[in-house]
C-alpha positions, -999 to +999 in steps of 0.1 A: +019-674-304+006-695-275-016-686-247-003-676-213-023-688-183-026-660-157-035-684-130-035-722-125-066-720-104-093-735-126-120-715-107-104-683-116-124-657-134-092-644-151-090-656-187-059-668-203-043-641-224-021-642-254+015-630-254+003-603-279-024-591-256+001-589-227+027-570-246+000-546-260-012-540-225+023-533-213+028-508-242-005-491-233+007-487-197+040-473-209+022-449-232-001-436-205+028-431-181+048-412-208+078-434-201+082-445-237+110-435-262+096-418-293+104-406-328+089-372-336+081-368-374+068-332-372+081-311-400+093-340-422+082-348-457+064-380-465+096-395-480+118-384-450+092-398-426+090-431-444+128-436-443+130-426-406+101-449-396+118-479-413+152-471-398+137-465-363+116-497-362+144-519-376+169-505-351+143-510-324+138-547-334+176-553-337+181-539-302+154-561-286+132-531-274+096-540-273+077-508-277+081-472-288+060-442-298+060-426-333+046-391-333+031-381-366+009-353-355-027-346-365-022-321-393-033-331-428-030-368-422-002-373-446+024-383-420-002-406-403-008-424-436+030-427-442+035-442-407+005-466-413+018-477-447+054-482-434+043-502-403+021-524-424+050-531-448+072-539-417+045-562-404+045-581-438+083-585-434+079-598-398+099-570-384+071-558-361+040-576-348+015-548-342+009-511-339-020-490-326-030-454-321-018-438-288-046-431-263-027-404-246-013-387-278-039-388-306-013-378-331+009-408-324+011-445-330+026-472-307+047-498-323+051-531-305+079-556-315+078-591-303+112-607-298+113-641-315 
């Protein structure tokens, strides 16, 4: 992915940012405002959660949506590990570009899909 110049002014103190940085920032703002669709995995088994995460993210990518929240809870960490594993697999398949832990909801991950 190329770099996006924020300003044409060569004297500007604002650095050029990558498209990935820009989209991640947009996702973080949406996460903080609470204006982000989400998938809640509470009460699901690891197998159910794995299937639901895969389906949710692939539908998200197909629809052209750029970011969503996946709530796995804090609990034992099983669902968090399932989400992490599934998202890493989807990154290997080039379905999604990145994911990161939610700042507002510690028991959630934010998935960012980059339209190609």
